[in-house]
N, C-alpha and C positions, 0 to 999 in steps of 0.2 A: 613650867611643867611640860608644855608641848615640846620645847627644845630638848628637855631631858629625855622624854620618850623617844624623840627622833634619834638622839645619840645612842640610846640603847638599841634601837632598831638597826642602826648602822653597824653595830658590833655583830649583830646576828646576820644581817643582810648587807654586806659591804657594797653591793651593787647600788644601794640607795645613796651612796655618797655623791653620785652625779646630780642629785636633785639640788644640792647647794649651788647657788649661782647659775642655775640652768637658765639659758636665755632663748629668745626666739631665734636668734642667729644660730645658736648651737643646735636647736631643733631642726632647722633647715638643713644644716650640714649632715646631721644624723639621718634625716629622711632621704636625702640624695644618696648617701652611702648605702643605706639599706636597700634601696631600689637596685643599685648597681650590683651589690652583693647577691641579692635574690636572683638576678638575671644569670649570674654564674652558678649559684647553688642549685637551681631547679634542674638543669640538665645533668649536673654532676650527681645530684642526689639520686635521680632515676638510674643513672649508669652504675653508681656504686651499689645500689640495691641489687641489681642484676649480678654484679661481681660477687656479692655476698650470697648469691643463690636464693634470693628472696623475690617476691613480687615487687614490681617497680614502686608501688605506692609506699612500701616500707621506707624507701629513701626520703620521700616527702614527709612522712610522719616523723622520721628521725631528725628532721630539720625545722621542726616547729616548736614543740614544748621544750626540748633541750636548750634551745637558744634563750628562751625566757628564764628557765631555771638557772642557767649559767649567768645571765645578766644580774640575777639577784644575789648569787652566792660566790661568783668568781672574783678574782682580783685584777684581771686585765680589762682595760677599757675597750680594747679593739679586737680581742681574740674572738674568732668566729668558730663555734663548735658545730659538729654535724658528722655525717658519714665521711670517712677518709679511706683511701685505697688500701693501706696496709691492714687496718682494723677490719675492713670489709673482707679482705682475703682470709684473715684469721677467723672471722665469723663463718665464712663458707666452709673452712676446714673443720671447725668445731661442730657445725650442724651436719655437715656431710658424714661425719663419723657416727651420727645417730641413726642413719639409714632411713630417714623420714622421706616420704614422697608426697604427702598431702600438704599443699601450700599453707593451709590453716595451722597445721601442726608445726611446720617450719617457722611460721611467724611467731607462734607461741614460744618455741624454743629460742628464737632470737630475742624475744622479750625477756625470757628467763636469763639468758646470757647477759643482757644489759643489767638486769636486776642484781645478778651476782657480781658483775663488775662494779656496780654502784656500791654494793656492800663492802667490797675490798677497799675501794677508794675512800669511803667514809670511815672505815676502821683505821686505815692509814692516817687519815686526817685527824681522827679523834686522839690518836696516840702521837701525833706530830711526827710522823715518819716520812716527811717529805724527802728525806735523804735516801729513801728506799730505792730511788732511781739510780743511785750510785752503784748498785749491784749490776747494772748494765753498763759495761764499758763502752766508750765511743766506737772502738773498732768492731765490737760485737753488734752494736746497734747499726753501724754502717753496713756490715755484712748481712745482717738480717734484712735491712731495707733493700739492699742490692738483690739478694736472693728472692725476696718477695716481688720485686719488680719483674724479674725474669718469669716467675710463676704467673704473675698477673698478665703479662704479655702473652704467655703460652695459653693461659685459660681463655683469653679474649679473642685469640686467633680464630676460634670456631665461629664466632659471629661475623668476623670479617670474611671468612671463607664460605660461610653458609653451610657448615657441617656440624656434626655433634661430636663432643668429646667429654671425657669425665676423668676424674682422678685428682688426688691432692698432692702428688709429687710430679716432678718434671718427666721422668720416664713413663709414668702412668698416662699423663696427658698426651705425650707424643705417640705412645703406642696405640692409644685409642683413636687418634687422628689419622694415623698412617693409612689404614685400609680405606679411608673415605676420601683420600686426596684426589681420586679420579672422579668424584662426584661434587666438585666444588661448584657452588652457585655463583655464576658469573655476575649476576645482578648484585648480589650481596658484596662480591669482591669489588665491583666498580664503585658502589656506594661507600663501602668502607674505606677504600684507598682514596677516593675523592674527598671523603670527610676528613681524613688525616691531612691530605694536602691543603684543604681549606683552612683547617685549624692552624697548621704550621705557617701558612702564608699570612693568616690573620695576626699571628704573633710576631712575625719577622718583617714581612714586606709591607703589610697594610699600614702600620704606624708611620713608616718612612714616606709612603705614598701620600697619606693624609697630611703629613707635615709639609710635603712638597706642594700640596694644594693650598698651603697657607692657613691650615687649621691650627689652632693652638695645641700645645702638647697635651694639655688636660683633655681636650675634646678628642684628639686622636687616640689617646690611651683609653678613654671611655668607650669609643666605638670598637676598638680592638678587643676590649674585655667583654663586650656584648656579642662577640662573634659566635661563641658556643650556642647562645640562645637563637641567633640568626640561623645557624646551621640546623638546629632542631626544627625551626619553622620551615626552612627550605626543604629538608629531607622529608619531613612529614607531608608537605604539599605534593612533592613528587610521587611519593609512595601512594598517596590517596588518589591523586589525579590519574595515575597510570594503573591503578588497581594491582600494584606489584605483589601484594600479599597473596592474591589468587592467581594472577597471570604468570608470575615468576617464582612463586613459592618463597617469597621473601619473608623472613621472620620479623614480625613487628611486635611492639609492646603489647598490643591487645587492649581489651577493656579494662579500665581502672575504675574502682569504686569512687563515687563522688560523695562529698560530705565531710564532716568533722572527723578527725582521728578518733579511733575507738578508745574509750576510757575504761580500761579493765586490767585486772591482774593477769599476768601470763599463767595460764593453767596447763601445767605439765606434770607428769608423774614423778615420783621420788627418784626413780632410776635416772631420769633425764637430768634432774637437779644435780645428782651426784656426778654424772658424766661431764657436766659443764663446769664443775668447780675449777679444775686445772686450767682449761682454756680461758675461763673468766679471769683468773689470777694473772695469766700472761697478757691478756688483752688490756687489763687495767694498768699493768706495769708499762707496756709499750705505749699505750695511749697517753699515760701521764708523762712519760719521757718526751714524747713528741709535742704534747701541748705546752709543757713548761719551756721547752727549747724555743718554740715559736713565740710564746708569750714574752719570754725574757728578751729575745732579740728585738721584738717590736717595742717593748718597753724602753730598751736602751736608746732607741732612736728618739723617743719622746721624753727622755730623762725622767722616766717613771720607774716603778718597781713592781715586780710580781712576787707574791708570797707563795712558795711551793706548798706549804701546809694549807693555806687557804685555797689554792688551786685544787687540792684533793677534794675539798668540800664542794667546790664549784663543779668539777667534773663528776663527782659522785651524785650531786643533785641532777645534773644533766642526764646522766645515764638512768637514774631513777625515773625521770620524766619520760625518757624514751621507752623504758620498760612498761610504763602505764598507758602509753598512747600508741601502741602498735609499731614501735621503732625497734632499733637494734643498737649495739654499742656505738658510742660516739666519742669524739675527742676534738681538740683544737686542730684545725687543718691549716697548713702553711699557705696554700694558694688563696683560699678564701679569706684568711686573715690579712694577708698582704693586700688583697684587693679592697677589703673593708677599710684598712688603714689608709691606703693610697686614695680611696674615694672620699676621704675626709671625715670618717667616723670620729667622734669626739668622746662618746660615752657608751655604756652598754645598752642605752636605749636604741641605738642603731640595730643591735641584734634583735631586740624585741620587735621593732618595725619590720625587720627582715622576716621574722617569723609570721607576722601578720600578712605580708605579701604572699608568702608560700602557702599560708592557710587559705587565703582567697583562691589561689590556684587549685589547691586540693579540693575545695568546696565547689568551685564553679567551672574550672577549665580542664579537668582530667579527661573528659571525652575527646579533647583535641589531641591527646597523645596516643590515641588508639593506633594510628598508622605510622607512628615513629619507628623507623627501622632500628633493630637491635645493633646492626652494623654501625650505625651512627653513634649510638651510645658507647659501643666498644671503642670506636675511634676517639671519643672524648676521653675515655680512660687511658688509652695508650699514649696520647699526647700529654696527658697530665702526669703520668708516672715515668715516662721515658727518661727524664732528666734526673730521676732519683738514684739510678744505679751509679755507683762510685767504685770502680775497680782500682783506680789509682790510689784511693785511700787505703784499701786493703794492702796493697803492695808497700806503701809507706809505713804502715803499722808493722808489717813483717820485717822490714829493714831496720826500723828503729828499736823494736822490742819483739823478738821472735816469739815469746810466750803469748803476747797480745795478738800477734799476727796469726799464730796457730789457732787461738780461740776464734778469731774472725773467720779464718778459712774453714774451720770445723763447722761454724754456724752456717756459712754459705753452703757447703756441701750437704750438711744435715738438713737444712730447709729444703733444698732442691731434691734430695734423693730419699729422705726419710719422712719429711713432713714438717709443717710450720712449727708445731709445738715441740716436737722432738729436737729439731735443729736448734731452736732458740734455747731450749733447756740445756742442751749440750754446750752451747756457747757460754751460757751463764755459769754453768758448773765449772767449765775449764778455766774461765777467767777468774772466778773466785778462788778456785784451787791454785792457780798460778800466783795470785796475790798472797794466799796463805803460805805457799811455798817460799815466797820471797821473805815474808816476815818470820818464818820459822828459823831462818838463818840470817839475822840482821847483819848489815855491814858493821865491821869492827876494825879497829886498827890500834896499834901501839903508837903513842904520840911522843914527840920530842920537842924541845924548845928551838924555835928559829933564832939563830944567832943575832944578837943586837936588838931583839924585840921581846915582847911579853907573850907572843903567840906560840901555840903548840899545834903542830901539824903532823901529817902522815909522813914517815921517813921515805916512803916510796915515791913521794911527789916533791919533797922539799929537802934541802940540806938542814939537818937538825942535830941538836946535841941531846943525847939520851943518857939518863942517869944509870949508873951501873947497879944500883941496888933499889931503885924505886921504879916499879912497872906501872906506867899510866896507860890504861885501856879505855878508849873512847867507844861507846856503843851508840850506833846511829839507828834508833828505832824503838818503838814501844816494847815493853817486856810483858808478856802474858803467857798463858798456859802452853801455847804452841812452841815458844822458844825458851821457856824458863830452864828446861833441862839442858838445852844447848849452851846457855851461859855458864851453868855449873860445870859442864864438861870442858868448856873452853878455859875457864880459870884453872881448873885442876891440871889440864894439859900444860898450860903456861908455867905453873909453879913447878911441875915435874921436870920441865926442860930448862929452867933458868935457876941455877944455884946462886945463892948470895942475895936473893931478893928479901928485903926486910919490910918493905911497905908496898902495898898494892892499892892503886887509886882507880876507882871506877869513875870515869868522866861522863856525866849524864846531860850534856846540853841538849841532846836530841831525843831524850827519853821523856815522852809526854804522858806516859801511863804505865803503872805497875799494878798488875792484878794480884789476887790472892796467891795464885800458884807461883808467880814471879817473886812475891814477897817471901814465900817459904824458901825459894831457891837462894835469895839473898841472905836469909838467915843461915842456911846450910853453908853457903860460901864463907860467911863470917866465922862460923864455928870451925870449919876445916882449915882456914888460913890461920886462925888463932892457935889451933893445935899444932900447925906447922911452924909456929913462931913468926908469922907474918901478920902485920896489922892491916886491916881493911879500912880505906878512906873513901869518901865521896867528894866530888867537886862539881861545881856548876850545875847543881840540881835545881830544876825550875820549881817555882813556888807550889803549884798544886801537888806535884809528886812529893816534895819535901813535907808538905802538910800531911799527906796520907801516911808517909813512912813514920812521921813523928807520932801521929795519932795511934799507929799500930805498935808503938814502943820500939821500933827497930833502931832508931837513932840512939836510944839509950843503951841498947845492947851492942852497938857498933864498937869494935875493938879500937878503931882509930877516930878520926875527926871528920867533920863536914866542912869543906872549904868553899868560900864564895867563888873563887876562880882557880883554875889550874896553876896559874902563876903563884898564887898564895900558897897552894899546896906544895909546890916544889921549893919555894923559898923557905918553907918550914921543914920539909922532910929532907931536902938535899941542897942546902944553901951554896955549897962549894960549886956544884955543877951549874946552878943557876947563875952565880956570879961569873963563872967562866964563859957561859953562853952570852951574858950581857956584855962582856968585854970583847967579844968577837963581832965582826961585821959579816952580814949575809953575803 
């Protein structure tokens, strides 16, 4: 009975699967991984909250309950969820459009945004729409991330320079910064540039130096991954010891509330809920794409699998938890997940223990962050996102498929000059439109028999024998409402230009779907050919399409026959030409 209850619980909470065979050794590996991941997450969470335009504690809150929720409902063993750069930027854009100035109202709006994101993700999961991410082509996602990286760098430059700036587009940010370039805070600049240099050296030089000192690779890597936390301690100590917040007007994090994350519903008015629907839909889509990509890549290393539909529930639960505990939208992050996996995490319990460590910091240690320079947090963000920009990928997409490249570049310029939401929407619309355009005129060709074989190919690519009175047309694509009329017009044009045709064969090896509109077009083609004294035949129809056409009664109405292969069709309809082709050598 107990086993049966546990099996039912696992179906609802797949994260419980790790309980089976869980050992003391696995616990030790998870505990160590959680500590290493928490060391990375704490400074990142504080930094990303500032990027989102929220009080720093929002980053900590978004890194506690969401980790536990994902551990219960997600399908990846090592994915680490929490605030990430791109979603933080989108959050900043969404909340910035509301014109709120009170931090409490901004926190409530961020919670509402997480709640709406959770709603979209859970609805997608309920209807098993994990494939919804396919609406974002890789070039569009790459362009969006590249443009977002540029905006993030521009938005964080104010902390490095010790000046103020505002705006949601690149021109707005640059124009707001330009008049203040003569008032750069040199102390902030030194701390910011020094922090960047420290983090870059910790990532590149430090591991080699530690290895040269005969430390193991694991120990050298662990020390290097702890560098951001060490930087936070060092920068905070310097700012506190020298009283830089007052002596040099250095911007610091300031007072952070101590205690448990607040457990409450985000209270905002109906106008705010309506304004956040569009941004929440885009955030949920982008977050899902990023999370699934990271989860699948890590799962492939471990010979495991990630279920996209289950991931929707996992991320939906994580965002619901963020909404109820003072956080903002979260998703699976690449850097933290790689660290979690490299540190030896074996089960989702590592995420739960990471949440416990961050919770302890939020309850007991937040006063220690009072003098943490914002320039240091900005440096943490800049070093983390600098490698995300991929201009080479955009150029490759343009050279390979101009339509995809155009969608990518439109996304890039749209995000930079029109805003995050508008730019991404333009890219999605153009990429979907390009896909529709391609399917509205599917590739087609007349085929002929390759001499000496039973194969039928395009005469533009192969030497073939073509029947004088049998026209064999191969259609390479699904038939649906957008291209049904095209097929009608194509067949009518072929018949008008080719006298002497007695039989017309539609070759369907690549047609995997025929909708109601396309069925009506096939019926119309059959009738028109019959009136013209031409029989319509089908060949190489795949099973599902044949079943649907048969159930609709079309195969009974067909003036000709349905052939298993194109060769069988030609042997029946024009045996002389077929025998002649078989007697020749290619």
